[in-house]
VOPAGU-2260 file (C-alpha; in pm, 1 decimal, decimal comma):
REM VOPAGU-2260
SITE   aa  ch    i         X         Y         Z
SITE  UNK   A    0   10413,0    8963,1    7342,5
SITE  UNK   A    1   10193,5    8694,0    7202,4
SITE  UNK   A    2   10169,4    8588,5    6843,7
SITE  UNK   A    3    9864,8    8701,6    6654,2
SITE  UNK   A    4    9578,6    8462,3    6718,7
SITE  UNK   A    5    9755,3    8274,0    6997,2
SITE  UNK   A    6    9494,9    8377,1    7254,3
SITE  UNK   A    7    9132,3    8283,1    7222,4
SITE  UNK   A    8    8845,4    8526,0    7255,4
SITE  UNK   A    9    8740,7    8367,5    7584,4
SITE  UNK   A   10    9095,9    8410,3    7719,6
SITE  UNK   A   11    9083,4    8777,8    7628,1
SITE  UNK   A   12    8744,5    8826,6    7792,9
SITE  UNK   A   13    8842,5    8650,5    8116,5
SITE  UNK   A   14    9176,1    8833,4    8128,0
SITE  UNK   A   15    8999,4    9168,5    8077,6
SITE  UNK   A   16    8736,2    9106,4    8345,3
SITE  UNK   A   17    8990,0    9090,2    8628,1
SITE  UNK   A   18    9072,3    9456,7    8570,6
SITE  UNK   A   19    8736,4    9543,8    8727,6
SITE  UNK   A   20    8899,3    9481,0    9065,6
SITE  UNK   A   21    9145,1    9774,6    9053,4
SITE  UNK   A   22    8860,1    9993,5    8928,0
SITE  UNK   A   23    8651,9    9891,8    9228,9
SITE  UNK   A   24    8947,7    9962,0    9456,8
SITE  UNK   A   25    9023,8   10305,7    9316,3
SITE  UNK   A   26    8660,4   10416,3    9316,9
SITE  UNK   A   27    8617,9   10282,0    9669,2
SITE  UNK   A   28    8926,3   10459,2    9801,9
SITE  UNK   A   29    8971,1   10774,9    9599,1
SITE  UNK   A   30    8617,9   10815,5    9469,1
SITE  UNK   A   31    8455,6   10872,8    9805,7
SITE  UNK   A   32    8699,8   11147,9    9894,6
SITE  UNK   A   33    8693,0   11322,8    9556,3
SITE  UNK   A   34    8313,2   11320,4    9535,8
SITE  UNK   A   35    8280,1   11461,6    9886,5
SITE  UNK   A   36    8530,6   11742,5    9824,5
SITE  UNK   A   37    8369,4   11844,1    9492,2
SITE  UNK   A   38    8685,1   11815,6    9285,7
SITE  UNK   A   39    8702,0   11914,9    8920,8
SITE  UNK   A   40    8749,2   11545,7    8847,1
SITE  UNK   A   41    8426,1   11437,1    9020,8
SITE  UNK   A   42    8235,5   11392,5    8691,1
SITE  UNK   A   43    8496,8   11139,4    8578,5
SITE  UNK   A   44    8472,0   10958,5    8910,9
SITE  UNK   A   45    8093,5   10947,3    8871,7
SITE  UNK   A   46    8131,0   10821,0    8514,7
SITE  UNK   A   47    8342,5   10529,7    8636,3
SITE  UNK   A   48    8149,9   10468,2    8959,8
SITE  UNK   A   49    7797,9   10462,7    8815,9
SITE  UNK   A   50    7831,0   10139,7    8611,0
SITE  UNK   A   51    8023,9    9980,2    8897,9
SITE  UNK   A   52    7765,1   10071,7    9163,3
SITE  UNK   A   53    7610,7    9721,4    9189,4
SITE  UNK   A   54    7954,5    9564,6    9232,7
SITE  UNK   A   55    8063,8    9837,3    9475,8
SITE  UNK   A   56    7772,3    9756,4    9704,3
SITE  UNK   A   57    7887,6    9393,1    9724,2
SITE  UNK   A   58    8264,4    9459,6    9729,7
SITE  UNK   A   59    8291,1    9559,3   10098,0
SITE  UNK   A   60    8412,5    9409,3   10423,3
SITE  UNK   A   61    8610,0    9088,6   10379,6
SITE  UNK   A   62    8498,4    9030,9   10020,5
SITE  UNK   A   63    8809,6    9197,5    9868,1
SITE  UNK   A   64    9035,2    8973,5   10079,4
SITE  UNK   A   65    8840,0    8662,2    9981,2
SITE  UNK   A   66    8852,2    8761,6    9613,9
SITE  UNK   A   67    9226,7    8824,1    9640,3
SITE  UNK   A   68    9299,5    8479,3    9785,0
SITE  UNK   A   69    9060,1    8307,9    9545,4
SITE  UNK   A   70    9218,2    8469,1    9239,1
SITE  UNK   A   71    9572,9    8420,6    9361,9
SITE  UNK   A   72    9535,1    8057,6    9465,5
SITE  UNK   A   73    9285,2    7936,7    9205,9
SITE  UNK   A   74    9399,5    8132,8    8899,3
SITE  UNK   A   75    9752,7    8268,2    8931,3
SITE  UNK   A   76    9898,5    7951,6    9086,8
SITE  UNK   A   77    9702,5    7713,5    8863,2
SITE  UNK   A   78    9929,7    7619,5    8573,1
SITE  UNK   A   79    9639,6    7454,2    8389,7
SITE  UNK   A   80    9504,2    7802,4    8314,6
SITE  UNK   A   81    9653,5    7991,4    8021,3
SITE  UNK   A   82    9955,1    8208,7    8099,1
SITE  UNK   A   83    9779,1    8507,5    7943,1
SITE  UNK   A   84    9494,1    8490,2    8196,7
SITE  UNK   A   85    9729,0    8426,0    8489,8
SITE  UNK   A   86    9951,6    8719,3    8390,1
SITE  UNK   A   87    9662,3    8964,6    8366,8
SITE  UNK   A   88    9507,9    8838,3    8689,4
SITE  UNK   A   89    9833,5    8888,6    8877,2
SITE  UNK   A   90    9876,3    9233,0    8724,2
SITE  UNK   A   91    9525,8    9333,7    8837,1
SITE  UNK   A   92    9601,7    9199,6    9185,0
SITE  UNK   A   93    9920,9    9406,5    9199,0
SITE  UNK   A   94    9729,4    9719,3    9097,8
SITE  UNK   A   95    9500,0    9653,1    9393,2
SITE  UNK   A   96    9794,3    9597,6    9628,1
SITE  UNK   A   97    9952,0    9927,7    9523,7
SITE  UNK   A   98    9622,3   10107,2    9582,8
SITE  UNK   A   99    9589,1    9942,2    9925,3
SITE  UNK   A  100    9939,8   10052,7   10020,8
SITE  UNK   A  101    9861,3   10408,0    9913,2
SITE  UNK   A  102    9542,5   10398,9   10123,3
SITE  UNK   A  103    9729,9   10273,4   10430,2
SITE  UNK   A  104   10007,3   10531,2   10397,3
SITE  UNK   A  105    9749,6   10803,4   10345,6
SITE  UNK   A  106    9530,7   10703,6   10637,7
SITE  UNK   A  107    9801,5   10655,5   10898,3
SITE  UNK   A  108   10082,5   10889,1   10789,9
SITE  UNK   A  109    9971,2   11162,3   10553,3
SITE  UNK   A  110    9610,0   11241,2   10649,5
SITE  UNK   A  111    9698,2   11373,5   10996,0
SITE  UNK   A  112    9965,0   11597,7   10842,3
SITE  UNK   A  113    9799,5   11729,3   10525,1
SITE  UNK   A  114    9427,0   11713,6   10598,1
SITE  UNK   A  115    9208,5   11782,3   10292,8
SITE  UNK   A  116    9398,8   12064,0   10125,3
SITE  UNK   A  117    9514,4   12125,4    9770,6
SITE  UNK   A  118    9804,3   11880,4    9802,0
SITE  UNK   A  119    9562,3   11605,9    9902,2
SITE  UNK   A  120    9336,6   11681,0    9606,0
SITE  UNK   A  121    9634,4   11666,6    9372,8
SITE  UNK   A  122    9751,5   11334,3    9520,2
SITE  UNK   A  123    9408,4   11174,4    9488,8
SITE  UNK   A  124    9358,8   11307,1    9137,8
SITE  UNK   A  125    9696,5   11163,2    9035,0
SITE  UNK   A  126    9620,3   10825,5    9192,3
SITE  UNK   A  127    9276,8   10811,5    9032,1
SITE  UNK   A  128    9388,6   10920,8    8685,7
SITE  UNK   A  129    9697,9   10699,8    8697,0
SITE  UNK   A  130    9491,4   10396,3    8788,2
SITE  UNK   A  131    9230,9   10469,1    8521,7
SITE  UNK   A  132    9505,4   10511,8    8260,8
SITE  UNK   A  133    9689,2   10193,2    8361,7
SITE  UNK   A  134    9371,2    9984,2    8379,8
SITE  UNK   A  135    9239,9   10129,2    8053,2
SITE  UNK   A  136    9568,3   10053,8    7878,4
SITE  UNK   A  137    9570,6    9702,2    8022,7
SITE  UNK   A  138    9213,6    9631,4    7914,3
SITE  UNK   A  139    9278,2    9753,4    7559,4
SITE  UNK   A  140    9599,2    9551,9    7527,1
SITE  UNK   A  141    9432,1    9244,4    7673,2
SITE  UNK   A  142    9134,3    9276,9    7439,6
SITE  UNK   A  143    9380,9    9289,2    7150,0
SITE  UNK   A  144    9547,8    8971,8    7276,7
SITE  UNK   A  145    9871,3    9139,9    7385,7
SITE  UNK   A  146   10046,3    9148,6    7719,4
SITE  UNK   A  147   10009,4    9491,0    7882,2
SITE  UNK   A  148   10366,7    9586,0    7968,9
SITE  UNK   A  149   10369,2    9835,4    8255,7
SITE  UNK   A  150   10733,7    9879,0    8360,0
SITE  UNK   A  151   10763,9    9791,8    8729,4
SITE  UNK   A  152   10433,2    9610,1    8774,1
SITE  UNK   A  153   10486,2    9373,1    8479,1
SITE  UNK   A  154   10835,3    9283,4    8600,4
SITE  UNK   A  155   10691,2    9183,6    8936,7
SITE  UNK   A  156   10417,3    8986,2    8760,0
SITE  UNK   A  157   10668,3    8792,7    8551,6
SITE  UNK   A  158   10849,0    8693,8    8872,6
SITE  UNK   A  159   10525,3    8548,9    9013,4
SITE  UNK   A  160   10379,4    8388,6    8701,4
SITE  UNK   A  161   10598,1    8128,0    8538,2
């Protein structure tokens, strides 16, 4: 936790902006599948995806990998940047890593087994809603100048950011 007023407004804004990356990841991975299968959650996916559409068109190919390395090396490892910004950047990166791992496991292990049935819809809905909830909570806490404590993710972040 930070003391009241110990983070500046610019720190809060920069720390909140990095949470766009997990939103781009979840809409890119889960959003395509849920929109195609006409899920009951498709309106929520569209609500999140519509404002992000310009960024989604750019955030393809090797751009996510370049952004990852740039943020990790230039922000997280740079001790001249405020701890608050570095913490939130690393937390957003870890959200993206978790989503990437889910995508890999789905693509190579679960998709051939389950196809596009009810279980798949439930899994994607849970991943999408969980990511939206975690990112929303993190953005609100960051905007208030507090550290967003998410049990396992924040512990891993604290190990990386000193």
